[in-house]
N, C-alpha and C positions, 0 to 999 in steps of 0.2 A: 542489088543490096538486099540484106535480109528482110523478109516480109514482116517479122515481128521481133522486137528486142525486149527482153526482161532484164532490168537492172536491179539486182537484189543486194541487200546487206548480208542476209543469210536466208536461203530458201528452206532450211531444215528445221524440224522440230525434234527435240530430244526430251526424254527417251521415248522410243516407240511403245505402244501398248504391249502388255504381256502376250507372248505367243507369236509376235511379229519377228520374222527372221531377217532383220535388217538393222543397221546401226542407227537409222533415223527414218522418218517419213518426211515427204515434202509438205510444206506448210499449207494449210487451208486458210490461213489468216488473210483477211482483206481480199478474198476471192482468188488467191494466187493459183492454187491447184486447179480450180475450175477453169480459169483462163488457159492454163497449160494444156488441159484436156481438150479445150476448144480448138487449139491450133496444132496439136500433135496427134499422130496415130498411136494406137496401143502398142504397135510393134516398132516404135521409134528407134532409129539408129542414132546413137549419141556419140559425139566426138568431144572429149575433154581436151583442152589445151592447157598444159601445165603452166604454173606460175614460175617454178624453178625447174627448168628442163633437165638439170643435171642430178636431181635427187630422185633417182629411179625407184628406190625402195618406197619412198613416200608416195610417189606417183602411182605405183601399182596398187598400193593400199587404197588410195583415193578412187582409182578405177573400180576396184571391187566394191567399195562402200557405196558409190553412186549407182552402180549397177543394181545392187540389192535395194537401195533406197527408192529408186524409180520403179522397179518391179513391184515392190510392196505398196506403192502409191497409185496403182492402177495402170501401170504400163508393163504387163506381164511378159510381153514379147520383146522387151527392149534388149538391144545388143549395143555394146559400147567399146570404143577404142580410146586411147590417150596418145596425144602427140607430145613427144618430149625429144631430148637431144638425139636419142638412138634412132629415131625414125622421122626426123624433121623433114627429110627429103620426100616424104610421102604425104605432105600436106594436101596437095591438090586432089589425089585420088581419094583420100579420106574425107575431104570436104564434099566431093562429088556424090558420095553415098550416104551423107549424113542428113538427118532431118533437123537436128539441134546441135549447135556448137555451144559448149559450156566453157566459159573463160574462168579458170579456177581462181580461188583466193590465195593470197600470199603476199610477198613483198612487192610493192608497186614498181619500183625502178628495175628490179630483177626481171619481172614479167614483161615490163615495157621494152626492155632491151631484147628479150627473146622474140617478142612480137615483131620488132623491127628487123631482127636478123632473118626471120623467115618471111618477111614482107607480107604479114598477115592482112594488113589493111588492103593491099591490092587484091589479094586472094578473095577477101570477103566482098569486094565490090561487085562480083558476079555471082555471089552465093544467094540462092533463092530460098533457103530454109530459115530457121529461127535461131536466135542467139540468146544465151542467158549469161549474164555476168554475176559473179559472186564476189563481193567485197572488192579486192584489188582488181578483179576482172571487170567489175562495173566501173571502177575508176578509170581503167585503161581504155574503156569503150568510148570515152569522150573525145571530142575533137581536140581540145586542149586538156591535158590531164593535170590535176592538182595532186602532186605526190606529197600529201600531208606527212610531215616527218613522223617516223614510227620507231626507229631503233635508236638506242642511246648514241648521242653524238651527232645525229643527223641535223638537229635543229641549230646546232652551233657550227656546223661545218660549212664554211663559206663556199666550198666547191660542190655542195649538195644542190642538185637542180630540183626545184620545187614545181616547175612547170615543164611538161614534156609533151611531145606530139603523140596523139593517141590514134585510135582506130577510126575516129570520125563517124561512129554509129549514132551519136547523140551530141547535143550541146550541153546536156546536163552534167554538171560536175558533182559526183556523189561523194559524200562523206559517210561511210558506213559505220555500223555498230555504235550508234550514238548512245544506246543504252549502256554500253560497256566503256566507252571512251570519253564521255562527256567530262569527267573529272580526273582524267589521266594527268599525271605529272611526268614530263619528259625533260631530261637535262635540267631539272630544278625549276622548270617553267610549266605553267598550266597550258595543256595542249590547245585548248580553245581560246581562252582569253589572251594569252601571251604569244601564241604562235599563229593560230589559224585566223583569229580576228584581224590582226594586221595584214595578213596575206589576202584578206577579202576586200581590201580597199581597191575599188575599181573593178571588182569581180563579184560573182554570185555563186555560192555553193549551196547544195541541198543536202542537209544532214538527215539521215534516216536511221531508225532503230531496226533491229532484226524483226522481220515480219512485214515491214513496209517494202514497197518496191515501185519502180517506175516501169510503165508499159508503153512501148513505142510502136505505133502502127499507123500506116498511111500518113506519115509525116506529122503525126500528133503524139506528143508525150503526155502521159497522165500519171499522176502520183496516186497510188493506192495505199491508204493508211496514213499514219502520222508522219509529219515532216516539218523541218525548220529551215528557213532561209537564213543563210549567213552571208551578209553583204555589207560593205562599207563599215566593217567593224562592229556590226550589230547582228544579234541572233533573234529571229522572230518566228513564232510558230505559225505555219500556214495551213495546216490541216490536222484534224483529230483522227484518232483510230477509227477505221471503218469508212472514212470519207474517200471520195475520188475527186481529185483536183486536176483540171486541165492546166498544163504548163504551156510555155511558149511553143508555137509551131516549130517543128524541126526544119522545115524547108525555108 
């Protein structure tokens, strides 16, 4: 299993300072970049795994952006690849030479389907590097994924599966981008009060804004930064900005 797992809402800060040749820098908020440097070498080999394996143009732009973003954030020797439809049969050799696997952000069910098609869960069971999830990637890292409705029609579609099998890297079910999504209206309903709160009956989700993240190491998950528990139809703040909160053991 991966030695460390980072579950982020977004690890990026925009815009970068003047003169920085990158579209973004990795966030220093809540100690994120410091922890990343503690577990990764400067010449890290990064493997991005696409959320939409068939959107080659977007995936190549993402690869270029993250290569520049990591290099400008203190990983000058970083080299990167992206796994998508055209090279999905190369998963194992790409994993074997990677220090960090980045699970990209995007549409949760689309990414979840790709992960299952390439049997990523089994491949990661023997992977000894680190994993970082971004948004949908963090959601799909869970043992059971809550695919919070996102696109028009999903919340009213009786065939839309809201709970999916995930990668099993954590038990934490992340709700990302709380700062952007807290008051979203979807299909005429409030995303949180009318959709997510009822789905939390008998379950527990962790809602985090950009800048907060969960760090998993040695079987222990810790929330770094602000977070809210959504359980039994109630939303409760569990940690302020700058705090570190131990979550339930992963083992």
